[in-house]
N, C-alpha and C positions, 0 to 999 in steps of 0.2 A: 207600191215600190215603196221603200223605205227610204226617207229623207233626214239624214240627222241633222240637227242645226243648234244654232245659239239663239236665244231670245234675250236682248239687254233691255233692261229697264233704266231709262234715262233720268226718272225720276228719283232714283234710288241710289245710283252712281254719283260716289264723292270725289272720284279722282285721286284714289289713294295709290294706284298703280301696283297693286297687290296682283292683279292679274298679269302684269306685264313681266312683273318680276319672277313671279311663279312659272309662267310660260317659258321665260328664258331660262330657268332652273331646268325644269323637266326635260326640255327638248335639247337643251346642250348634252344632258347626260344619258337621252334616250336615243331612238332611233333615227332620228333627224339629224344626229350629228351634232359637232361642236358650232354653236353659232359664233361667228365671229364679231370680236369688239374690237374698233378702229379707234386710236388715240383716247381710251377711257377716260386719261386724268389731264388732257390736254383742254385747250379753250374751245375746240370743237370736237365733241366725242360725238362718234356715231358707231353703228354696227348694223347687225341682222337681228332684227325683232319680227317674230310671228303676229304679235300685238302690240299696238298702240293705242295710246290715249291722247285724243285731241282735246284742249279747253281752251274755251273762247269765251268773250263776251258778248250779249245780245242785249238789244234795248237800246234807249237813249237814256243819258243821266237825267233825275237821280232814279230812274225806274231802270236799272240794269240788273242782268241775271248772269251768273256764271254756269255754263253748261259744260261737262265732261263727256264727251263723246268716244267710247272706245272702238276700235274699229280694227278689224282682221279679215283674213279670205271668208267671202259669205258663201262660198261654196255653190254657186248658181246652179240653177237647174240646166240652164242653156249656157255654159259659161264661154265667155269669148276667148280664153287664154287656150282652150284645148284644141279647137280647129287649126290655128295659126302655129302650132307646135310643129316645125319640120322633122322632128324625129320621134315625135310621139310620146315625148318624156312627160307632158301634161296629160292627166287623163282622168275621166270622172269614174268611179267605182258603181257599178250597177247595183250592188247588193245594199248600200247604204248612202248613195248620193254623194260620198267624199269625195273632193279634188285632191290630187296629188300629184307629186313630180317624182318621177324615177331618175334619180342622180346618176344612174349609169348610163341614161340615154341623152341627159341634158348636156348640150354645149355651150350653154351660157351665152346665147344669141340676142336675150332679153325681147325677144318678139312677144311672148305671152305677157311681160310687164307694160309693153306698149298698149296691148289690145285689152289690158284690164282697164275699164273705166273707174275702179275705185282705189287705184294705186296701192293695192296690197301686197304684190309680188316683191321679194327682197332678193336682190343680189348679194351672194357670199364672196366677197372679193378675196378670200384665201382659196376656197373649192372651185371658185368659178362657175359655179352652178345657181340657178334660182331656186328659192325655197319659199315655202309658204304654211300657213296653219294647217295641220293635219287633222285638228280637232282632237288630238292626242289619241290618234287611230290604235298606237300601240299600247295604251292606257285602258281604253274603254273595252276592250276584248281581253283584258288580262284575267283570266279566271283565277289566278293566285292571289287577288284582290278581292276584298267583299264587295258584294253587288252595289253596295252604295257608294264606294269609293270609285267606281267604274264610270268616271266621268271627267271632262276635260279639265286639267290642272288650274286653269283661269275660274272655272267654274267654283271648283271646291276651295280656292285661294278668296273669292271675294268675300269680304267681312260682312258688309250689308245685304248678302245675297241678291245682287241686282243681275246675276246672270243666270239663265235656264239653258237645260240642253234636254233635247229628245229628237222623235221623231214627228216632225211637223205635216206628216203626210196621214198621221194616226188622229183622226179627231177626238179621242179623247185624251191625249197625251197631255201633261201638262204645260208644255208649249203651246200647243193648240189651243186650248182653252185660253190661256194667257193673251194670245194673237187676237182670238176671236171677242172675247170679253172685254179686252181692254185696248182697244184699236190698235195693234200692232200693225206695223208696217214695214215695207222693204225701202232699201236706201235705194234713190236714182232708179224708179221701176221703168221710167222712160229710157234707159239703157237697152232694155230688152233682154238681159241676162235672166231674171227672174231668181233674185237671190232668195237662197233658201234663211238665210237667218234674218230676223225682225227685229225691229226695235218698240218698245212701249214708250210713248209719248211721255212728255213731262206734262204734268197737272198744275196747272195754277191755283195756289192756295191764297187765298184772301181772309186776312184776320183782320176785322173791324176794330177798331181802337176808340174807346169811349173817353171824353173829356176828363172824367174823375179817375182814369187809370194813368193819367200822365204823369201824375205825382203820387209820391208816398201818402197813404192816409196818416201813418205814423213815424215820424221820423226818427229813428233810433239815436242820431248824433247831436241830440238835443242838450244843453247844459243849463240848469234851472230855466227851461222855459224857452231859452234862445237856440235859435239855430248854431250847432256847432261850427259850421262853415258857412261863412256869410255868401259864397260863391254857389252853395247848393239851392235847388229850386224852391219856392215855397212850398208848404204842405197844402191839402184841400182847405184845412181850417185856416190855416194863414190867409188863404185867399178869400175866406167867407168872411 
């Protein structure tokens, strides 16, 4: 069985929000319908987004890092949102594993958002329906597009290439190889939903610094052999 999904490299993501804005643009003008914006130019703007990037600091000063964590519907293989839907509006496609919402059946009861352990369901305040990432299902099967462009808009928009797309059940696919070789993991596996989307972990990079590299060996700001700026640190020759 095919299971389409995203694999996101947290070591590459720079938090530029290109995936967020391109997702909003494509889906607003596509099959998903207009995604509402609430108070976009006021103190507390909000609205409907299929993809969001959470940015936070980890570690203790002075050894801190900034982490950018994109999150959208994970298209779980055993989605908690589907069985709780009283109208059958939330469903999982057998042919590709994508979890979708039938807006004609949705009554906006929000049961699916309460059941989802990841908080990725979005309630559209104008249409009064639940919305979510569709993996750009209207784009990935569009035969009018070149094959290399049949990918979710967020994948195509990512400048550093932090997002991969493919079949995680195909052991030879790009996403499966990345998961297998680079330690890809699921978000909150303890929830028991078996998310299809995976994350590639951040890799620690340690750059050793030698004492002789702390100062310039040749200071270009010297005038007549003296430092141009007395506040500049001494060069290696001056220290010796």
